[in-house]
Backbone as CSV, one residue per row, in Angstrom:
resi,resn,N_x,N_y,N_z,CA_x,CA_y,CA_z,C_x,C_y,C_z
1,UNK,1.159,-20.503,-3.114,1.833,-18.980,-3.096,1.502,-18.043,-1.880
2,UNK,2.550,-17.648,-1.646,2.488,-16.900,-0.220,1.305,-15.604,-0.425
3,UNK,1.492,-15.500,-1.488,0.701,-13.462,-1.585,-0.445,-13.939,-1.762
4,UNK,-0.956,-15.095,-1.907,-2.697,-14.891,-1.746,-3.246,-14.906,0.025
5,UNK,-2.033,-15.146,0.652,-2.540,-14.709,2.060,-2.305,-13.876,2.719
6,UNK,-1.706,-12.606,2.073,-1.433,-11.700,2.578,-2.421,-10.933,3.381
7,UNK,-3.656,-10.997,2.790,-4.930,-9.899,3.380,-5.686,-10.592,4.325
8,UNK,-5.106,-11.617,5.095,-5.222,-12.649,5.882,-4.280,-12.606,7.267
9,UNK,-3.532,-11.938,6.689,-1.998,-11.909,7.646,-2.217,-10.802,8.464
10,UNK,-1.192,-10.941,9.796,-1.392,-10.133,10.701,-0.974,-8.364,10.011
11,UNK,-1.586,-7.416,10.520,-0.898,-5.900,10.365,0.678,-5.795,10.727
12,UNK,1.620,-5.684,9.673,2.523,-5.389,10.472,2.543,-3.887,10.767
13,UNK,2.085,-2.828,10.522,1.889,-1.603,11.165,0.760,-0.882,9.876
14,UNK,0.381,0.782,10.945,-0.166,1.344,9.297,0.906,2.347,8.699
15,UNK,0.598,2.631,7.885,1.282,3.439,7.191,0.524,4.785,6.504
16,UNK,1.044,5.995,6.267,-0.020,7.143,5.536,0.456,7.295,4.513
17,UNK,-0.163,7.577,3.153,-0.420,8.373,2.103,0.215,9.740,1.830
18,UNK,1.440,10.043,1.704,1.486,11.248,1.561,1.719,12.037,-0.311
19,UNK,1.372,11.387,-1.188,1.072,11.790,-2.075,0.194,10.861,-3.199
20,UNK,-0.198,11.468,-4.110,-0.255,10.309,-4.806,-0.048,10.437,-6.979
21,UNK,0.946,11.479,-6.709,1.850,11.926,-8.076,2.427,10.905,-8.503
22,UNK,1.844,10.337,-9.624,2.309,8.777,-10.250,3.036,9.383,-11.494
23,UNK,4.040,9.007,-11.905,4.278,9.633,-13.352,3.920,8.480,-14.231
24,UNK,3.777,7.100,-13.855,3.406,6.290,-15.274,1.902,5.773,-14.796
25,UNK,1.818,5.683,-13.602,0.169,4.683,-13.241,-0.816,5.877,-12.596
26,UNK,-1.932,5.280,-12.616,-2.958,6.359,-11.926,-3.190,5.745,-10.574
27,UNK,-2.377,5.741,-9.427,-2.495,5.588,-8.238,-3.567,5.928,-7.036
28,UNK,-3.874,7.761,-7.822,-4.887,8.329,-6.886,-6.015,7.568,-7.472
29,UNK,-6.279,6.545,-8.107,-7.836,5.655,-7.868,-7.651,4.248,-6.611
30,UNK,-6.652,4.261,-6.350,-6.271,3.060,-5.434,-5.742,3.759,-4.106
31,UNK,-5.233,5.287,-3.851,-4.655,5.588,-2.733,-5.335,6.582,-2.624
32,UNK,-5.622,7.043,-1.575,-5.531,8.996,-1.120,-5.034,9.186,-0.481
33,UNK,-4.549,10.317,-0.597,-3.372,10.868,0.156,-3.854,11.706,1.510
34,UNK,-3.362,11.506,2.420,-3.461,11.544,4.209,-4.301,10.519,4.740
35,UNK,-4.483,9.399,3.858,-5.316,8.293,4.398,-4.285,7.282,5.265
36,UNK,-4.420,6.653,6.199,-3.397,5.532,6.512,-3.956,3.944,5.961
37,UNK,-3.309,3.359,5.710,-3.753,2.066,5.317,-2.372,1.011,6.212
38,UNK,-2.945,-0.489,6.038,-2.390,-1.471,6.854,-1.302,-2.063,5.588
39,UNK,-0.568,-2.054,6.566,1.050,-2.578,5.835,0.970,-4.093,5.952
40,UNK,1.029,-4.818,5.150,0.886,-6.581,5.275,1.904,-7.074,5.047
41,UNK,2.836,-6.711,4.207,4.426,-7.219,3.587,4.828,-6.035,2.911
42,UNK,6.090,-5.915,3.268,7.542,-5.031,2.602,8.339,-5.992,1.883
43,UNK,8.776,-4.955,0.906,9.910,-5.362,0.106,11.394,-3.984,0.339
44,UNK,12.260,-4.310,-0.296,13.351,-3.290,-0.142,12.539,-2.022,-1.233
45,UNK,11.722,-2.121,-2.047,11.380,-1.157,-3.274,9.581,-0.720,-2.812
46,UNK,8.600,-1.758,-1.971,7.418,-1.842,-2.182,7.440,-2.182,-1.127
47,UNK,5.785,-1.549,-0.605,4.854,-1.896,0.549,3.478,-1.948,-0.077
48,UNK,2.983,-3.067,0.059,1.705,-4.129,-0.084,0.916,-3.681,1.033
49,UNK,-0.262,-2.932,0.599,-1.310,-2.713,1.797,-2.324,-2.717,1.418
50,UNK,-3.439,-2.822,1.828,-4.940,-3.543,1.612,-5.329,-1.957,1.003
51,UNK,-6.032,-1.226,-0.035,-5.816,-0.059,-0.562,-7.405,0.187,-0.932
52,UNK,-7.741,1.467,-1.868,-9.057,1.342,-1.572,-10.058,0.465,-2.257
53,UNK,-9.593,-0.373,-2.571,-10.371,-1.178,-3.528,-10.341,-2.319,-2.495
54,UNK,-10.189,-2.690,-1.551,-10.263,-3.932,-0.529,-9.308,-4.935,-1.015
55,UNK,-8.166,-4.730,-1.822,-7.476,-5.365,-2.214,-6.546,-5.505,-2.120
56,UNK,-5.462,-6.355,-1.812,-3.864,-5.770,-1.803,-3.222,-5.731,-2.979
57,UNK,-2.857,-3.772,-3.157,-2.091,-3.461,-4.059,-0.401,-3.262,-3.841
58,UNK,0.642,-3.540,-4.458,1.628,-3.246,-4.268,2.212,-1.682,-4.706
59,UNK,2.738,-0.771,-3.913,2.920,0.560,-4.170,4.315,0.654,-3.687
60,UNK,4.999,2.161,-4.948,6.573,2.158,-3.997,6.488,2.910,-2.614
61,UNK,7.565,2.872,-2.493,7.751,3.236,-0.716,7.557,4.511,-0.648
62,UNK,8.356,5.418,-1.773,7.817,6.673,-1.869,6.373,7.713,-1.966
63,UNK,5.499,6.858,-1.806,3.888,7.226,-1.781,3.761,7.187,-0.340
64,UNK,4.880,7.088,0.659,4.048,6.598,2.283,5.151,7.402,2.987
65,UNK,5.081,7.623,4.428,5.369,7.661,5.276,5.164,7.075,6.462
66,UNK,5.909,6.109,7.456,5.680,5.659,8.370,6.695,4.648,8.293
């Protein structure tokens, strides 16, 4: 299971969170507007970063710039 090794994987780049205004989910508990996060993996729709909880989380790309 590849996703279990993402936290140990080399950081691709850092990306900055531009907002936490989610329609459905409580993103403001795991992300902070203006803070930079380590990007560990990326798909067409999601960024996988180490969030404020210290774990890998998958978030829509529109929450970030970078």
